[in-house]
N, C-alpha and C positions, 0 to 999 in steps of 0.2 A: 597464565597470564596471557596479554596482550601485547606482539610481542610488533608487531607493524601494522600502520598504518596506511590504503592507499585510498586519495581521490581524486577524482575529474573531475570538474567540470560541475560543482557546484558553489553557487550565486557566486561568491569572488574568486574560490579556490580553480584554476584551471585545471593544475598537473603535483599533487602532491605526494610523498612519501614520509613516512613518519617512522623510527624506531623508535622503542621505547624501552627503557630499565625497569632493571624487576624492582623498583624500591620511589621512589619518588619523582614525580615528573612533572615537574609546573611549567604554565604554557601562561603568559602575563600579552602584553602589544595596551596601546594606546586606542582607548576608547572606536568602535566604528572600525576597526582595524581586523576584524573578520573570529574574533573569540568564539562566538555563539556558534559559526559559521563548522567550527572541529567536532563541537559541541550535537548541534543537529547533525551532522554528516555519523558522527557514534548510537545515536539516536538511531538512522538507519541499520548501522549493522545490527545492533538490539532490535528487532522489530518494528519502529515505530512505523506510524501511517505516512505512504508517500505524499506530498503535497507535492504537484508540478513545479510552484512557486518559485521551491531550491535549485531546480535547472536554471545553472548559467549562461545569461541573455545569448539569444544566437548559436544555439548549442541545442542536438536532435538528439542527444544520450546523455547518460552521468553515468557516474561508476563509482561506489564506494568497498571497499574489501578490506578484512580488518582477516590477521595469523594469528591462529592460538595455539597457546599448550594445552594441550586437558585434560583437567583434573577426572575424578575416578565421581561423580554425578553429571559430568557432561556428557562421559562414556558410556554412562550406563543409558542416558536419553538419547547416542544416536541408536544405541542397539535397538531401542525400541523402537523406534522410527526401522529398523532394518539393514541402518547403514553397518558401514564396519568400524571398530570402537579405533582407532587410530591417534595414536599421541602427537599428532599436529590439525589442528581443524582449520579450514579452509575460508571462512562463508564472505562471500559476495554479491552485490545487486545493484545489478543494474536499471536504468529507470529512462521513459522514455519522454518526451514533450509532447506525447496523447494523453498521459495518465498513467499510461499500465509500467507494469514494474517486473521483475526478472530475479527469482532468488537461488543461489544455491550452495550447498552445502561441500566442502570437499568434491564440488565440479558437478553432484546429484539433487535437482533441481529439488525444490522445498518453496511452505507454505508461511505466511508471514508466524500463524503461529506455531507451527515448525520451529520458528527464526527463536522467536522468545521464546518459545520452553527449551532452549539448549543452550538459549547466551544469559537468561538468568542462573542456572550455575556456574559461569564463569565469572560475572560483574553483575553491583553493584551500582545502580548512581544514584546518586545524591544530588536534585536540584532543586525547581521549581512544584515538580507534578509529588515531590515529597512535601514539600513546605504545605500543600494545599491539601494532601493526604491525614494530612491534622485535624482537619477540616471534620473525620468521618469519625464516629464512635467503633465502628467495624475495625478500622484500620487500627486503633487502639488494640484490642482485642487483639489482633492480625499479628501484633507488634510481643505481648506479650507472650502466647502462642511460641513463638520462634523462640523465644528465650526459654521457654519450659519446655519443649519439642521432643524431646529425649525420654524427659518424667512422664507426658503424653501418652505419645506412641501408640502405648499400647491399648488403655482406657481408650483412646477416641476411633483407635481402627473397628474394636467391637462394636461402639457407639455406632458410627460409619454404619455398621450393619445394621444393625436394629434398628435405626431409621428406618434405611430402607425397606427392612421388613415392614415395618410399621405404614409404607407408606404404600405396600403394595396391598398390605388387609384391608389400608382405607378404600383403595382403585376397587380390591372385591367386593368388600361395602355397598359402594355406591351401584355395582350391575346391581348386587340382590338388590336394594332398598329396602325400606317400612315392609309392612302389607298392606301396604296404599300403595304402594311403588309396584310393587312389583305385581299385586294382580294388574293394573294400570301395563303395569309393561309386557303381562303376562299376553292378555288381551289382544297387545296390539301384534307381539311374534304372535302368538297362531294366528292371529288371521293374515300374519304374511307370509305363512308357512306355507297356512289355506292355499292362496291363492296363486307358488309356484307349484304347489304339488298340482294341484286340481288343473294349471294349464297342461299338466304333462310333454313338457320341452324335449324335445332333439335336439341335438349334439346337429349344428347343420342346418337345421329344418329352416329358419326362416333364409337362406340364402334359395335352399329348395324350390317356397313357395316365389322369392322372389321371379325365381326363371320359368319358374311356370306362369305369373304371370306376365310376363315378360311373351312368353308362347299366344295366350287366347289375346289379348288388347294385340298384336299381331298378325291378326288368326286372315285376314280378307288378303294384304302380302305375301306371307304365304302360301294363301291359296292359287294365288295370282299366282306367285313364282312356279310351282310344283304343277300345276295346270301347262302354265309356257315347255317346262322341263323338260313333258309328260307329251304334249303334241309335234314339241318336235323331234323327239327321239326316238314314238312309236309309231309302228306304221299304219299310213292314212290311205285316203285320195288322192291328196297333197304330199308333196315333192318333205322327205323331214329324212335325219340322220344317220337311222339305219336305214332307208332305200339306197342311198347317196354312197353308204361304207358298205350294202350287200350287192350296187352296184363296180366299187371298186374292188373287191377282195373280186369278183367273178375276174377282173378285167383283168389280174393278176396273178389270180389260179389255170388263167390260161395260157401263162407264159413260165410258168412253177418248173415244167420237165428242162427247161434250157439253160434254168441257172439256175444257183445255191442260194442267190441274193434274191430273187422274184420269188421265191419259196420259203424264206423267212420271211420278207416283209409280210406273201397272202397267210404267212405264220401270228404273224406281231399284230395287223387287220381283225384276224380273225377272233385273237382276244381282246382284240378293243369292242367285236362287233358286241361277245356274251359280254364285257364287264355292261357297253350299254343297255343292254336291254333290261339286267340287271339292278340298275341304276331307274328307268324307265317301268317298273316294278313296283321299287320301292312308291316311290317316286307316286304311282298310282294310290300305292292302299295307302298313302300320308295326306293326303288328299282328300281322301272317304275320311278318317279322321278331325277332317281342319275345323267342323260344324262343334261349341258348342255353348254347353248349356249357361244362359245368364248367371244363373244361381251357385253358376261354380264357379265366377269370380269373385262372385255377392262371399259368400263364403271367405274363398283366401285373402279378401281384403281382410275383412273378419280378421279373420285368425293369425297377421299381418299387425295386423293394430294390438289385437292380447298379446306378442312376443314384444313388440316392442317399445308396448307401454313397461312392462315386464324391463327390458333391458335401460329400458329408463331409469328405475326403481333398483335391480340393483346388480348392473352389470350386465357382462356377453355371457354364454354361454358355462364358460369356466368360475368368473365372478359367482354368477350367481348360484351353480351349483356349489364352492365354497361356503358362500353367503348361507346358504337352507343345512348347512351343520354345521355350523357356527352353530346358527337360529337355535336349532336342535338345540342341543350345547347348550347354551343360553336360559331354551323354555326348559329344562330337565331343569338348571341350576334355580329356579325361580319356581319351578312347583314343589320343587322342597326345598322351598328358603327357609322355612321358618326357621326351622333345622341349622341349616348350615348359619343363617344372619348368626345365633346363637352362638354357634360352633366359632364364627370369626371372631365377634365383641368378648370372646374367652382368648383366641389368639391377638384382640388386640389389647386388652388386658393387662396381657405376659407382658407384651412389647414396652408396651411403655414403661410397667413396671422395672423393666433388667434397662431399657435408655435413660428412665429416673435416672434409677444408682448409677450408673453407669456416668451420665451429664453431673452427679454430686458427688463423683469419683474425681471428675475431669477438672472440677470445679475446686474441689480440696486441693487439690494441686497448684491450679495456678492460684491460687492464695497463698499458698504456700511460698509459690513462686515470685510470689507481686512484691515482699516484703523484702529478698534478698535484691532483686534486678529494682525497687526504690533506690534502695542503699548504694548500689554502683553508678547509680544516676544522680543519683544528690552530690558522690564522691567527686564527679567528672565534673558537673555544674561547678564546685568550688575551685577546682584549677582553672574553672575557665572563667574569672570570676563574681562567679554567685554565690561565697558561700554561706550566704542569707539563703537559698534558696531549701523549700520542699517540697517536695515531688513528689504526690501518693497517688495510690492508681484504687482509685473509687468501684465499687461492686455492686451492682442492684441488687436489692431483697430473690431472692431467686422461687420462682410459684408451688405451693404444695403439688403434690404430683398427679391432683383429681384436673389444677389446673394449668396444667404444662403444656401440654400439645399443641398450643395455637404461638408458643415462644419455644418451645426446639426446635432446633437445627440439627443437623448432622452434626456439627461443630457442639454442642450444648446448650445449658441453658444462659450459658452468665454475657451479661452487661456490661461495658465493663469505660469507664475514662479517665483518659491521665488529669490531675486538680495540680498544679502550681502554685508559689507564694515568690517569684523572686524576692525579696523586701521579710525582712524579721515584724516579728510582730503583725505581719500579714493573716489570716487565715487563707488557707486554698482555694483556689478558686479555677474551676471549671478553664484549660490552658487554652483551649481555641479565644478564649473572650481577652484572655487579660495579659499577655506576651507579645512585649517590640517585637520587632525587626531583625533588632539584634541580640535580642533573649531568646528568640525562634531556633534564628543560626547556632548560637549553644551549643540549644536544648536534642535538633536535630544532631548535631558532632558528637553528645552526647550517647546519644543511638548508638550513633555509628562507631565510633567505638568503644561501644560497651558485647554492641553486637560480632565486632572484628571480631573480640576474643575465640566466641562464641559455633563462627562461621566457617565454613569453610569454602568462599567464594573469595578466587581466585586478588580480584581485579577490582576497588575500589575507584571511581570519578567523581569527581566535588567540584559541584560549579557555583558558583553562591554560593560556597562557605561562609565567604568576609562581608558578607551584609551586615552594613549599619556595625562591626564592630571597626573597632584601627589600637594605637596605643599598645597599651602592654593584653591587651585581651586579645592585643593579633597574636601578639610572639604567647600566647599561651597557646592560640590556635595552633599557628604553628606548628609548635611543642607537639601537640595530638595527633599531628598527621603523623607528625615525625616519627613521633612510637606505630599510627597503626602504621606505615610504612618499613616495619623493620620484619613483621608477617605477610605485610599484602602488597599489591603491586600497587600505589596509587597515581593519579593521572587527576588535576585540579589545576580549574584554572583562578587564578588573582589577579589580584590589583595595588594590593598590602606589601611594604616591603620586610616584614615580617615571615609571610606565607614563603615569598621568591627565595626568602636566601635558605630556606634549609632544602633547595632542592635537591638533585640528585644528579639530577637532568635538566635544562632550562631553555627550553623553547619560548623564542620571538616569535611573534606575529605581528608582520603587518604587512599593509598597502600603500602598493608600491602603484603606477600611473604612468605606461607609456606608448607607440603605436595607438592613440586613439581610445584604450585599453587599460582599465580597473582590474589591479590581480589581490589577491592575497596570498603574501608566501613565507616559510613558516622557517626561522633556522636555527639548530641546533646553537648557543653558545659558550664560546672558551672558559675561563673564569677569568679574564675581563672583560669579557662580555657581559658576563654573572654578573660582576663589579656594575656593573658602568648601569645594567636596568634595576637592577636592587638602590639605588643611587638615582636614578629618570622614580619608580615605584615610591618612592622618600617624596620627591615634591623640589628634591631642596637641590639637582645637577648644574645647571642653570645661573642658581642664587647663593652656595658657599662655597669657598675652594676647601673644605672641609669632605662637601657630600660624598668625595670619592672616599675618601680615609673613613669617612663614620662607613661607610657602605661594607668595607672591606673588614672590619673587626665583624660587624654582624656577621657574615658569610666565615670570617674564623671562628666563634661566636659555638653558630650553627652544627658547622659541622663539628668542634668538639663535644655537640649535645647531642649530633648521634651518634657520634665514637662511645662515647659514655653507653649511648644506650644501645649500642650493638654490643658494644663488651660488657655490660648487667646482663 
């Protein structure tokens, strides 16, 4: 469950810390006080997209943190991520004015994707997105699958494996192709393989050729430099380095018997003289090699063109070598393709038959489960003031095995849609076309009530659950929330006094202005504060002297109802 929520610099909230109880937590307040800010902060905590407009005006950064008790599902996700499976999970998200944000789970960096995977095991949120999801038939199948998941798990696992096998076979078939495609592909591969092998490329050859071209194109500069070096070092009629060193060496030899230092200098200078002789000889030899045949440069440029053309097509030497090896394997498959193609076609028929059989099994389980699911939803709708409602899960006809491949997915073949009639004597019609705002709220709550009995998600958040409802229906919704909160932690944003009166903890959200700034704050109400807020929500606080007494009676009745539910 969510034990603590900390919010810093989100919209009108400057700093806020909330401790939630394990049962029904109600948040209420005037319109515009900031109830949606609390929900938006929770969405950030659950991995929702960060928009820098949520940052409080004038601040550089904001922060949201949640402290959760871990359940088995969350611990498994932590282990999958390589984190320690601790009993307490601390999630925090820091965000900046530049649009960047940082997520941490138990102090370690995480992504939004990881955060969503973790928190979906901890929190189920009911709000505007859930309303919108009912407009997608794929969501209808997902809802039904969640209800029957324990009965379909094994078959769906096997179906997913067969579907993956089928996809792999199809990829191999596309590679092999039919007779015409094989011939075309084989011709192209043969040409490409021959092109590479005929070139006989050596590793590092391009670098060698580039270096040789640099020498050839710089031949005149090289010859001039070598000639100058030779003349400067070698004996000639003019003064050169060797003559000067020889004179210096004679001078030092003449005094080498006077002191060791002069003898040492003479020895070092003699070594220099020997080295200069060698350098001059090498320069002379190199000078003899500076004349190049122009045809060598032409051949070199031609070879470079070949190498670079191959490089553009197939990559560098390592990639080209790997491509060549893979191309030979593909060519072999193509050349023996007729036999392979028939083998793959048989494998496909077998895999498709197996997948089709599993899909039929899953469909049968879904249809059996749908009947029970329909009854449960109708029962909950009756409790919520829709006693004449009819609800059906309509399955499309399944295709024959020969026609199933285009429809088949890893979830099977079923296409389902929710149908509803809210009134007696009216036929059921597609849910999304006939349902009103109040009916939609009650239908979604009925779904949540049914799912709460079979899921292990500890915390449920309800936002806009009271849209379009009031009076006795509001009280029925309040009773449903109270029932759910006996086995799940519930957080609910509401404007109905009937729902507020069921609170185990009631938080009042208020907006205030001081020192030229507007701030949203939250107060945990005591018993008197709860009565006062129920009176305000009823709309009679400043009109009727009986409003407080009515609120007190409503609260007493709600506490009695919760007590009977707990003892039952």
